[in-house]
CHARMM internal coordinates of N, CA and C (Angstrom, degrees):
IC EDIT
DIST 1 N 1 CA 1.4435
DIST 1 CA 1 C 1.5206
ANGL 1 N 1 CA 1 C 107.80
DIST 1 C 2 N 1.2968
ANGL 1 CA 1 C 2 N 114.45
DIHE 1 N 1 CA 1 C 2 N 135.81
DIST 2 N 2 CA 1.4567
ANGL 1 C 2 N 2 CA 119.87
DIHE 1 CA 1 C 2 N 2 CA 179.37
DIST 2 CA 2 C 1.5220
ANGL 2 N 2 CA 2 C 108.45
DIHE 1 C 2 N 2 CA 2 C -116.18
DIST 2 C 3 N 1.3079
ANGL 2 CA 2 C 3 N 115.89
DIHE 2 N 2 CA 2 C 3 N 122.02
DIST 3 N 3 CA 1.4694
ANGL 2 C 3 N 3 CA 120.90
DIHE 2 CA 2 C 3 N 3 CA 178.91
DIST 3 CA 3 C 1.5133
ANGL 3 N 3 CA 3 C 108.68
DIHE 2 C 3 N 3 CA 3 C -122.52
DIST 3 C 4 N 1.3043
ANGL 3 CA 3 C 4 N 113.84
DIHE 3 N 3 CA 3 C 4 N 127.29
DIST 4 N 4 CA 1.4518
ANGL 3 C 4 N 4 CA 119.25
DIHE 3 CA 3 C 4 N 4 CA 176.14
DIST 4 CA 4 C 1.5191
ANGL 4 N 4 CA 4 C 108.67
DIHE 3 C 4 N 4 CA 4 C -131.57
DIST 4 C 5 N 1.2977
ANGL 4 CA 4 C 5 N 115.22
DIHE 4 N 4 CA 4 C 5 N 132.32
DIST 5 N 5 CA 1.4618
ANGL 4 C 5 N 5 CA 121.09
DIHE 4 CA 4 C 5 N 5 CA 176.34
DIST 5 CA 5 C 1.5174
ANGL 5 N 5 CA 5 C 108.03
DIHE 4 C 5 N 5 CA 5 C -155.71
DIST 5 C 6 N 1.3013
ANGL 5 CA 5 C 6 N 115.05
DIHE 5 N 5 CA 5 C 6 N 152.83
DIST 6 N 6 CA 1.4634
ANGL 5 C 6 N 6 CA 118.90
DIHE 5 CA 5 C 6 N 6 CA -177.58
DIST 6 CA 6 C 1.5229
ANGL 6 N 6 CA 6 C 112.54
DIHE 5 C 6 N 6 CA 6 C -85.40
DIST 6 C 7 N 1.3307
ANGL 6 CA 6 C 7 N 116.74
DIHE 6 N 6 CA 6 C 7 N -12.69
DIST 7 N 7 CA 1.4612
ANGL 6 C 7 N 7 CA 119.35
DIHE 6 CA 6 C 7 N 7 CA 179.88
DIST 7 CA 7 C 1.5294
ANGL 7 N 7 CA 7 C 109.82
DIHE 6 C 7 N 7 CA 7 C -132.36
DIST 7 C 8 N 1.3036
ANGL 7 CA 7 C 8 N 114.58
DIHE 7 N 7 CA 7 C 8 N 161.87
DIST 8 N 8 CA 1.4675
ANGL 7 C 8 N 8 CA 120.82
DIHE 7 CA 7 C 8 N 8 CA 176.74
DIST 8 CA 8 C 1.5311
ANGL 8 N 8 CA 8 C 110.05
DIHE 7 C 8 N 8 CA 8 C -60.72
DIST 8 C 9 N 1.3228
ANGL 8 CA 8 C 9 N 116.76
DIHE 8 N 8 CA 8 C 9 N -44.10
DIST 9 N 9 CA 1.4653
ANGL 8 C 9 N 9 CA 121.29
DIHE 8 CA 8 C 9 N 9 CA 178.81
DIST 9 CA 9 C 1.5179
ANGL 9 N 9 CA 9 C 111.73
DIHE 8 C 9 N 9 CA 9 C -62.26
DIST 9 C 10 N 1.3156
ANGL 9 CA 9 C 10 N 116.29
DIHE 9 N 9 CA 9 C 10 N -39.76
DIST 10 N 10 CA 1.4627
ANGL 9 C 10 N 10 CA 120.60
DIHE 9 CA 9 C 10 N 10 CA 178.36
DIST 10 CA 10 C 1.5138
ANGL 10 N 10 CA 10 C 111.58
DIHE 9 C 10 N 10 CA 10 C -64.62
DIST 10 C 11 N 1.3184
ANGL 10 CA 10 C 11 N 115.98
DIHE 10 N 10 CA 10 C 11 N -40.12
DIST 11 N 11 CA 1.4585
ANGL 10 C 11 N 11 CA 120.50
DIHE 10 CA 10 C 11 N 11 CA 178.13
DIST 11 CA 11 C 1.5264
ANGL 11 N 11 CA 11 C 110.53
DIHE 10 C 11 N 11 CA 11 C -64.75
DIST 11 C 12 N 1.3302
ANGL 11 CA 11 C 12 N 116.59
DIHE 11 N 11 CA 11 C 12 N -43.95
DIST 12 N 12 CA 1.4619
ANGL 11 C 12 N 12 CA 119.96
DIHE 11 CA 11 C 12 N 12 CA 178.18
DIST 12 CA 12 C 1.5269
ANGL 12 N 12 CA 12 C 111.54
DIHE 11 C 12 N 12 CA 12 C -62.11
DIST 12 C 13 N 1.3195
ANGL 12 CA 12 C 13 N 116.94
DIHE 12 N 12 CA 12 C 13 N -40.13
DIST 13 N 13 CA 1.4606
ANGL 12 C 13 N 13 CA 120.36
DIHE 12 CA 12 C 13 N 13 CA 178.68
DIST 13 CA 13 C 1.5325
ANGL 13 N 13 CA 13 C 110.56
DIHE 12 C 13 N 13 CA 13 C -64.74
DIST 13 C 14 N 1.3219
ANGL 13 CA 13 C 14 N 117.04
DIHE 13 N 13 CA 13 C 14 N -41.95
DIST 14 N 14 CA 1.4571
ANGL 13 C 14 N 14 CA 120.90
DIHE 13 CA 13 C 14 N 14 CA 177.82
DIST 14 CA 14 C 1.5225
ANGL 14 N 14 CA 14 C 110.69
DIHE 13 C 14 N 14 CA 14 C -62.72
DIST 14 C 15 N 1.3133
ANGL 14 CA 14 C 15 N 116.67
DIHE 14 N 14 CA 14 C 15 N -43.91
DIST 15 N 15 CA 1.4621
ANGL 14 C 15 N 15 CA 120.44
DIHE 14 CA 14 C 15 N 15 CA 178.54
DIST 15 CA 15 C 1.5212
ANGL 15 N 15 CA 15 C 111.31
DIHE 14 C 15 N 15 CA 15 C -63.51
DIST 15 C 16 N 1.3403
ANGL 15 CA 15 C 16 N 117.07
DIHE 15 N 15 CA 15 C 16 N -42.00
DIST 16 N 16 CA 1.4545
ANGL 15 C 16 N 16 CA 121.05
DIHE 15 CA 15 C 16 N 16 CA 179.16
DIST 16 CA 16 C 1.5233
ANGL 16 N 16 CA 16 C 110.84
DIHE 15 C 16 N 16 CA 16 C -62.22
DIST 16 C 17 N 1.3161
ANGL 16 CA 16 C 17 N 116.92
DIHE 16 N 16 CA 16 C 17 N -45.64
DIST 17 N 17 CA 1.4685
ANGL 16 C 17 N 17 CA 120.95
DIHE 16 CA 16 C 17 N 17 CA 179.82
DIST 17 CA 17 C 1.5203
ANGL 17 N 17 CA 17 C 111.42
DIHE 16 C 17 N 17 CA 17 C -63.57
DIST 17 C 18 N 1.3239
ANGL 17 CA 17 C 18 N 116.71
DIHE 17 N 17 CA 17 C 18 N -41.73
DIST 18 N 18 CA 1.4590
ANGL 17 C 18 N 18 CA 120.74
DIHE 17 CA 17 C 18 N 18 CA 179.36
DIST 18 CA 18 C 1.5176
ANGL 18 N 18 CA 18 C 110.82
DIHE 17 C 18 N 18 CA 18 C -65.45
DIST 18 C 19 N 1.3128
ANGL 18 CA 18 C 19 N 117.50
DIHE 18 N 18 CA 18 C 19 N -42.19
DIST 19 N 19 CA 1.4608
ANGL 18 C 19 N 19 CA 121.15
DIHE 18 CA 18 C 19 N 19 CA 177.74
DIST 19 CA 19 C 1.5228
ANGL 19 N 19 CA 19 C 110.32
DIHE 18 C 19 N 19 CA 19 C -62.49
DIST 19 C 20 N 1.3192
ANGL 19 CA 19 C 20 N 118.03
DIHE 19 N 19 CA 19 C 20 N -44.89
DIST 20 N 20 CA 1.4585
ANGL 19 C 20 N 20 CA 121.39
DIHE 19 CA 19 C 20 N 20 CA 179.99
DIST 20 CA 20 C 1.5311
ANGL 20 N 20 CA 20 C 110.30
DIHE 19 C 20 N 20 CA 20 C -61.22
DIST 20 C 21 N 1.3256
ANGL 20 CA 20 C 21 N 117.32
DIHE 20 N 20 CA 20 C 21 N -45.55
DIST 21 N 21 CA 1.4661
ANGL 20 C 21 N 21 CA 121.01
DIHE 20 CA 20 C 21 N 21 CA 179.95
DIST 21 CA 21 C 1.5301
ANGL 21 N 21 CA 21 C 111.01
DIHE 20 C 21 N 21 CA 21 C -62.27
DIST 21 C 22 N 1.3180
ANGL 21 CA 21 C 22 N 116.72
DIHE 21 N 21 CA 21 C 22 N -39.63
DIST 22 N 22 CA 1.4538
ANGL 21 C 22 N 22 CA 121.26
DIHE 21 CA 21 C 22 N 22 CA 178.95
DIST 22 CA 22 C 1.5261
ANGL 22 N 22 CA 22 C 110.77
DIHE 21 C 22 N 22 CA 22 C -65.90
DIST 22 C 23 N 1.3182
ANGL 22 CA 22 C 23 N 116.64
DIHE 22 N 22 CA 22 C 23 N -46.02
DIST 23 N 23 CA 1.4697
ANGL 22 C 23 N 23 CA 120.73
DIHE 22 CA 22 C 23 N 23 CA 178.76
DIST 23 CA 23 C 1.5266
ANGL 23 N 23 CA 23 C 111.37
DIHE 22 C 23 N 23 CA 23 C -64.69
DIST 23 C 24 N 1.3144
ANGL 23 CA 23 C 24 N 117.12
DIHE 23 N 23 CA 23 C 24 N -40.06
DIST 24 N 24 CA 1.4693
ANGL 23 C 24 N 24 CA 121.40
DIHE 23 CA 23 C 24 N 24 CA 178.91
DIST 24 CA 24 C 1.5299
ANGL 24 N 24 CA 24 C 110.14
DIHE 23 C 24 N 24 CA 24 C -61.24
DIST 24 C 25 N 1.3250
ANGL 24 CA 24 C 25 N 116.93
DIHE 24 N 24 CA 24 C 25 N -43.25
DIST 25 N 25 CA 1.4700
ANGL 24 C 25 N 25 CA 120.59
DIHE 24 CA 24 C 25 N 25 CA 178.11
DIST 25 CA 25 C 1.5212
ANGL 25 N 25 CA 25 C 110.30
DIHE 24 C 25 N 25 CA 25 C -63.98
DIST 25 C 26 N 1.3234
ANGL 25 CA 25 C 26 N 117.31
DIHE 25 N 25 CA 25 C 26 N -38.61
DIST 26 N 26 CA 1.4610
ANGL 25 C 26 N 26 CA 121.46
DIHE 25 CA 25 C 26 N 26 CA 178.77
DIST 26 CA 26 C 1.5288
ANGL 26 N 26 CA 26 C 110.42
DIHE 25 C 26 N 26 CA 26 C -65.76
DIST 26 C 27 N 1.3251
ANGL 26 CA 26 C 27 N 117.27
DIHE 26 N 26 CA 26 C 27 N -42.97
DIST 27 N 27 CA 1.4692
ANGL 26 C 27 N 27 CA 121.36
DIHE 26 CA 26 C 27 N 27 CA 179.11
DIST 27 CA 27 C 1.5250
ANGL 27 N 27 CA 27 C 110.61
DIHE 26 C 27 N 27 CA 27 C -62.64
DIST 27 C 28 N 1.3237
ANGL 27 CA 27 C 28 N 116.35
DIHE 27 N 27 CA 27 C 28 N -42.43
DIST 28 N 28 CA 1.4687
ANGL 27 C 28 N 28 CA 120.40
DIHE 27 CA 27 C 28 N 28 CA 179.41
DIST 28 CA 28 C 1.5266
ANGL 28 N 28 CA 28 C 110.53
DIHE 27 C 28 N 28 CA 28 C -63.85
DIST 28 C 29 N 1.3194
ANGL 28 CA 28 C 29 N 117.32
DIHE 28 N 28 CA 28 C 29 N -41.25
DIST 29 N 29 CA 1.4623
ANGL 28 C 29 N 29 CA 120.89
DIHE 28 CA 28 C 29 N 29 CA 178.14
DIST 29 CA 29 C 1.5262
ANGL 29 N 29 CA 29 C 110.38
DIHE 28 C 29 N 29 CA 29 C -64.78
DIST 29 C 30 N 1.3222
ANGL 29 CA 29 C 30 N 116.73
DIHE 29 N 29 CA 29 C 30 N -40.31
DIST 30 N 30 CA 1.4711
ANGL 29 C 30 N 30 CA 121.68
DIHE 29 CA 29 C 30 N 30 CA 177.86
DIST 30 CA 30 C 1.5258
ANGL 30 N 30 CA 30 C 110.09
DIHE 29 C 30 N 30 CA 30 C -61.69
DIST 30 C 31 N 1.3287
ANGL 30 CA 30 C 31 N 116.91
DIHE 30 N 30 CA 30 C 31 N -48.38
DIST 31 N 31 CA 1.4628
ANGL 30 C 31 N 31 CA 121.33
DIHE 30 CA 30 C 31 N 31 CA 179.82
DIST 31 CA 31 C 1.5278
ANGL 31 N 31 CA 31 C 111.21
DIHE 30 C 31 N 31 CA 31 C -59.57
DIST 31 C 32 N 1.3226
ANGL 31 CA 31 C 32 N 116.34
DIHE 31 N 31 CA 31 C 32 N -43.24
DIST 32 N 32 CA 1.4657
ANGL 31 C 32 N 32 CA 120.88
DIHE 31 CA 31 C 32 N 32 CA -179.93
DIST 32 CA 32 C 1.5236
ANGL 32 N 32 CA 32 C 110.26
DIHE 31 C 32 N 32 CA 32 C -62.87
DIST 32 C 33 N 1.3280
ANGL 32 CA 32 C 33 N 117.17
DIHE 32 N 32 CA 32 C 33 N -45.66
DIST 33 N 33 CA 1.4602
ANGL 32 C 33 N 33 CA 120.96
DIHE 32 CA 32 C 33 N 33 CA -179.59
DIST 33 CA 33 C 1.5218
ANGL 33 N 33 CA 33 C 111.18
DIHE 32 C 33 N 33 CA 33 C -64.65
DIST 33 C 34 N 1.3280
ANGL 33 CA 33 C 34 N 117.52
DIHE 33 N 33 CA 33 C 34 N -41.06
DIST 34 N 34 CA 1.4571
ANGL 33 C 34 N 34 CA 121.11
DIHE 33 CA 33 C 34 N 34 CA 178.84
DIST 34 CA 34 C 1.5258
ANGL 34 N 34 CA 34 C 110.35
DIHE 33 C 34 N 34 CA 34 C -62.72
DIST 34 C 35 N 1.3220
ANGL 34 CA 34 C 35 N 116.82
DIHE 34 N 34 CA 34 C 35 N -44.43
DIST 35 N 35 CA 1.4638
ANGL 34 C 35 N 35 CA 120.60
DIHE 34 CA 34 C 35 N 35 CA 178.98
DIST 35 CA 35 C 1.5318
ANGL 35 N 35 CA 35 C 110.71
DIHE 34 C 35 N 35 CA 35 C -61.63
DIST 35 C 36 N 1.3281
ANGL 35 CA 35 C 36 N 116.76
DIHE 35 N 35 CA 35 C 36 N -42.32
DIST 36 N 36 CA 1.4678
ANGL 35 C 36 N 36 CA 120.25
DIHE 35 CA 35 C 36 N 36 CA 178.14
DIST 36 CA 36 C 1.5264
ANGL 36 N 36 CA 36 C 110.57
DIHE 35 C 36 N 36 CA 36 C -62.99
DIST 36 C 37 N 1.3215
ANGL 36 CA 36 C 37 N 117.07
DIHE 36 N 36 CA 36 C 37 N -42.33
DIST 37 N 37 CA 1.4682
ANGL 36 C 37 N 37 CA 121.02
DIHE 36 CA 36 C 37 N 37 CA 179.87
DIST 37 CA 37 C 1.5305
ANGL 37 N 37 CA 37 C 111.30
DIHE 36 C 37 N 37 CA 37 C -64.49
DIST 37 C 38 N 1.3242
ANGL 37 CA 37 C 38 N 116.70
DIHE 37 N 37 CA 37 C 38 N -41.93
DIST 38 N 38 CA 1.4660
ANGL 37 C 38 N 38 CA 120.49
DIHE 37 CA 37 C 38 N 38 CA 178.69
DIST 38 CA 38 C 1.5266
ANGL 38 N 38 CA 38 C 109.56
DIHE 37 C 38 N 38 CA 38 C -63.54
DIST 38 C 39 N 1.3210
ANGL 38 CA 38 C 39 N 117.08
DIHE 38 N 38 CA 38 C 39 N -48.43
DIST 39 N 39 CA 1.4644
ANGL 38 C 39 N 39 CA 121.10
DIHE 38 CA 38 C 39 N 39 CA -178.73
DIST 39 CA 39 C 1.5191
ANGL 39 N 39 CA 39 C 112.71
DIHE 38 C 39 N 39 CA 39 C -63.08
DIST 39 C 40 N 1.3302
ANGL 39 CA 39 C 40 N 116.70
DIHE 39 N 39 CA 39 C 40 N -30.32
DIST 40 N 40 CA 1.4600
ANGL 39 C 40 N 40 CA 120.91
DIHE 39 CA 39 C 40 N 40 CA -179.95
DIST 40 CA 40 C 1.5296
ANGL 40 N 40 CA 40 C 112.12
DIHE 39 C 40 N 40 CA 40 C -85.72
DIST 40 C 41 N 1.3319
ANGL 40 CA 40 C 41 N 116.96
DIHE 40 N 40 CA 40 C 41 N -4.40
DIST 41 N 41 CA 1.4626
ANGL 40 C 41 N 41 CA 120.41
DIHE 40 CA 40 C 41 N 41 CA 178.57
DIST 41 CA 41 C 1.5134
ANGL 41 N 41 CA 41 C 114.41
DIHE 40 C 41 N 41 CA 41 C 80.22
DIST 41 C 42 N 1.3247
ANGL 41 CA 41 C 42 N 117.53
DIHE 41 N 41 CA 41 C 42 N 13.62
DIST 42 N 42 CA 1.4644
ANGL 41 C 42 N 42 CA 120.85
DIHE 41 CA 41 C 42 N 42 CA -177.46
DIST 42 CA 42 C 1.5296
ANGL 42 N 42 CA 42 C 113.36
DIHE 41 C 42 N 42 CA 42 C -69.56
DIST 42 C 43 N 1.3283
ANGL 42 CA 42 C 43 N 116.88
DIHE 42 N 42 CA 42 C 43 N -16.33
DIST 43 N 43 CA 1.4612
ANGL 42 C 43 N 43 CA 120.46
DIHE 42 CA 42 C 43 N 43 CA -178.39
DIST 43 CA 43 C 1.5225
ANGL 43 N 43 CA 43 C 112.40
DIHE 42 C 43 N 43 CA 43 C -106.28
DIST 43 C 44 N 1.3208
ANGL 43 CA 43 C 44 N 116.92
DIHE 43 N 43 CA 43 C 44 N 0.95
DIST 44 N 44 CA 1.4620
ANGL 43 C 44 N 44 CA 120.55
DIHE 43 CA 43 C 44 N 44 CA -177.51
DIST 44 CA 44 C 1.5203
ANGL 44 N 44 CA 44 C 112.41
DIHE 43 C 44 N 44 CA 44 C -57.28
DIST 44 C 45 N 1.3173
ANGL 44 CA 44 C 45 N 117.05
DIHE 44 N 44 CA 44 C 45 N -39.91
DIST 45 N 45 CA 1.4658
ANGL 44 C 45 N 45 CA 119.39
DIHE 44 CA 44 C 45 N 45 CA -177.94
DIST 45 CA 45 C 1.5244
ANGL 45 N 45 CA 45 C 111.52
DIHE 44 C 45 N 45 CA 45 C -64.74
DIST 45 C 46 N 1.3170
ANGL 45 CA 45 C 46 N 116.98
DIHE 45 N 45 CA 45 C 46 N -31.48
DIST 46 N 46 CA 1.4717
ANGL 45 C 46 N 46 CA 119.80
DIHE 45 CA 45 C 46 N 46 CA 177.44
DIST 46 CA 46 C 1.5246
ANGL 46 N 46 CA 46 C 110.79
DIHE 45 C 46 N 46 CA 46 C -68.17
DIST 46 C 47 N 1.3196
ANGL 46 CA 46 C 47 N 116.64
DIHE 46 N 46 CA 46 C 47 N -41.06
DIST 47 N 47 CA 1.4588
ANGL 46 C 47 N 47 CA 120.32
DIHE 46 CA 46 C 47 N 47 CA 177.22
DIST 47 CA 47 C 1.5161
ANGL 47 N 47 CA 47 C 111.56
DIHE 46 C 47 N 47 CA 47 C -65.02
DIST 47 C 48 N 1.3304
ANGL 47 CA 47 C 48 N 116.13
DIHE 47 N 47 CA 47 C 48 N -41.34
DIST 48 N 48 CA 1.4647
ANGL 47 C 48 N 48 CA 120.29
DIHE 47 CA 47 C 48 N 48 CA 178.16
DIST 48 CA 48 C 1.5252
ANGL 48 N 48 CA 48 C 111.25
DIHE 47 C 48 N 48 CA 48 C -63.11
DIST 48 C 49 N 1.3263
ANGL 48 CA 48 C 49 N 116.57
DIHE 48 N 48 CA 48 C 49 N -41.16
DIST 49 N 49 CA 1.4674
ANGL 48 C 49 N 49 CA 121.11
DIHE 48 CA 48 C 49 N 49 CA 178.78
DIST 49 CA 49 C 1.5294
ANGL 49 N 49 CA 49 C 110.31
DIHE 48 C 49 N 49 CA 49 C -64.36
DIST 49 C 50 N 1.3210
ANGL 49 CA 49 C 50 N 117.22
DIHE 49 N 49 CA 49 C 50 N -41.44
DIST 50 N 50 CA 1.4648
ANGL 49 C 50 N 50 CA 121.05
DIHE 49 CA 49 C 50 N 50 CA 179.44
DIST 50 CA 50 C 1.5268
ANGL 50 N 50 CA 50 C 110.78
DIHE 49 C 50 N 50 CA 50 C -63.99
DIST 50 C 51 N 1.3272
ANGL 50 CA 50 C 51 N 116.68
DIHE 50 N 50 CA 50 C 51 N -42.95
DIST 51 N 51 CA 1.4691
ANGL 50 C 51 N 51 CA 119.69
DIHE 50 CA 50 C 51 N 51 CA 178.23
DIST 51 CA 51 C 1.5261
ANGL 51 N 51 CA 51 C 111.19
DIHE 50 C 51 N 51 CA 51 C -65.46
DIST 51 C 52 N 1.3115
ANGL 51 CA 51 C 52 N 115.98
DIHE 51 N 51 CA 51 C 52 N -38.58
DIST 52 N 52 CA 1.4752
ANGL 51 C 52 N 52 CA 120.38
DIHE 51 CA 51 C 52 N 52 CA 177.15
DIST 52 CA 52 C 1.5252
ANGL 52 N 52 CA 52 C 110.49
DIHE 51 C 52 N 52 CA 52 C -60.96
DIST 52 C 53 N 1.3230
ANGL 52 CA 52 C 53 N 116.73
DIHE 52 N 52 CA 52 C 53 N -45.38
DIST 53 N 53 CA 1.4644
ANGL 52 C 53 N 53 CA 120.96
DIHE 52 CA 52 C 53 N 53 CA 178.46
DIST 53 CA 53 C 1.5266
ANGL 53 N 53 CA 53 C 111.22
DIHE 52 C 53 N 53 CA 53 C -63.46
DIST 53 C 54 N 1.3379
ANGL 53 CA 53 C 54 N 116.67
DIHE 53 N 53 CA 53 C 54 N -40.40
DIST 54 N 54 CA 1.4643
ANGL 53 C 54 N 54 CA 120.60
DIHE 53 CA 53 C 54 N 54 CA 179.40
DIST 54 CA 54 C 1.5317
ANGL 54 N 54 CA 54 C 110.34
DIHE 53 C 54 N 54 CA 54 C -63.05
DIST 54 C 55 N 1.3162
ANGL 54 CA 54 C 55 N 115.87
DIHE 54 N 54 CA 54 C 55 N -47.64
DIST 55 N 55 CA 1.4834
ANGL 54 C 55 N 55 CA 119.78
DIHE 54 CA 54 C 55 N 55 CA -179.27
DIST 55 CA 55 C 1.5294
ANGL 55 N 55 CA 55 C 111.93
DIHE 54 C 55 N 55 CA 55 C -64.14
DIST 55 C 56 N 1.3221
ANGL 55 CA 55 C 56 N 116.66
DIHE 55 N 55 CA 55 C 56 N -30.68
DIST 56 N 56 CA 1.4672
ANGL 55 C 56 N 56 CA 120.51
DIHE 55 CA 55 C 56 N 56 CA -178.23
DIST 56 CA 56 C 1.5347
ANGL 56 N 56 CA 56 C 111.60
DIHE 55 C 56 N 56 CA 56 C -86.00
DIST 56 C 57 N 1.3511
ANGL 56 CA 56 C 57 N 116.72
DIHE 56 N 56 CA 56 C 57 N 0.33
DIST 57 N 57 CA 1.4633
ANGL 56 C 57 N 57 CA 119.55
DIHE 56 CA 56 C 57 N 57 CA 178.09
DIST 57 CA 57 C 1.5108
ANGL 57 N 57 CA 57 C 114.07
DIHE 56 C 57 N 57 CA 57 C 78.03
DIST 57 C 58 N 1.3120
ANGL 57 CA 57 C 58 N 117.69
DIHE 57 N 57 CA 57 C 58 N 20.84
DIST 58 N 58 CA 1.4659
ANGL 57 C 58 N 58 CA 121.06
DIHE 57 CA 57 C 58 N 58 CA -179.09
DIST 58 CA 58 C 1.5256
ANGL 58 N 58 CA 58 C 113.12
DIHE 57 C 58 N 58 CA 58 C -93.77
DIST 58 C 59 N 1.3304
ANGL 58 CA 58 C 59 N 116.59
DIHE 58 N 58 CA 58 C 59 N 17.73
DIST 59 N 59 CA 1.4565
ANGL 58 C 59 N 59 CA 121.02
DIHE 58 CA 58 C 59 N 59 CA -179.67
DIST 59 CA 59 C 1.5305
ANGL 59 N 59 CA 59 C 109.62
DIHE 58 C 59 N 59 CA 59 C -117.32
DIST 59 C 60 N 1.2949
ANGL 59 CA 59 C 60 N 115.73
DIHE 59 N 59 CA 59 C 60 N 150.83
DIST 60 N 60 CA 1.4632
ANGL 59 C 60 N 60 CA 120.61
DIHE 59 CA 59 C 60 N 60 CA 175.70
DIST 60 CA 60 C 1.5309
ANGL 60 N 60 CA 60 C 108.27
DIHE 59 C 60 N 60 CA 60 C -124.72
DIST 60 C 61 N 1.3120
ANGL 60 CA 60 C 61 N 115.51
DIHE 60 N 60 CA 60 C 61 N 149.94
DIST 61 N 61 CA 1.4578
ANGL 60 C 61 N 61 CA 119.65
DIHE 60 CA 60 C 61 N 61 CA 178.30
DIST 61 CA 61 C 1.5196
ANGL 61 N 61 CA 61 C 109.49
DIHE 60 C 61 N 61 CA 61 C -72.85
DIST 61 C 62 N 1.3019
ANGL 61 CA 61 C 62 N 114.69
DIHE 61 N 61 CA 61 C 62 N 144.60
DIST 62 N 62 CA 1.4679
ANGL 61 C 62 N 62 CA 120.78
DIHE 61 CA 61 C 62 N 62 CA 178.68
DIST 62 CA 62 C 1.5012
ANGL 62 N 62 CA 62 C 110.86
DIHE 61 C 62 N 62 CA 62 C -87.16
END
COOR INIT
IC SEED 1 N 1 CA 1 C
IC BUILD
């Protein structure tokens, strides 16, 4: 990453914007992967396990 600014505040703003853009791209990639996993049924076993635990009384209310 290359950051250039004429002031300390400008550099901090550039770094903040770059960090936000990087995190936003990561969140979007995470959401896309999660949606693909759900659609492909890769998480079905987790849901089944959770329902099994609920029916067996192994869950507590938050």
